[in-house]
C-alpha positions, 0 to 999 in steps of 0.5 A: 752769846755774850763775850766777857773780856777778862784781863790778867794781872801778875805780880810777884811776892816775897816768900814771906808775903806769899806765906802770909797771903796763903795763911789768910786765904786758908782761914777763909777757905780760898786759894791765894789767888781768889783771896787776893782778888777779894782783897783788891775788889773790896779795897777803898782807896782815898780819893786824891786831894788834887788831880794830876795836873794840879799836883804838877802845878803845885810841885812847880810852885814849891820848886820855884819858891824853894829856889827863891828862898835859896837866893834870899838866904844867900843874899841875906848871908852876904848883906844882912840889910838886903830885905825889909820886914815887909818883904819877909812878911809877904814871903811868909804869907805866900808860903803859908798860902801854899801850905794851906792849899796842900792841906 
């Protein structure tokens, strides 16, 4: 005899959501539970662009760049000649490169 492991998932719905689910299930002649299971089994999730570690790394980079930008803005507000055009261009290029990675 083959034993099939079954797992159970429970979730709560508002009265409105349960009513919508029940009406849709009724159209197909299914119980709300069977209808929800069919919806889940037929769903196609989009594959994430980045894995979890890459997302964390990118997040850290963005946080670091935001911190640097805040420091630069503060410096410029106190001394308008603090940065050269080439330094601004290099910073702009860094931001554009990071945004390209995110797209």
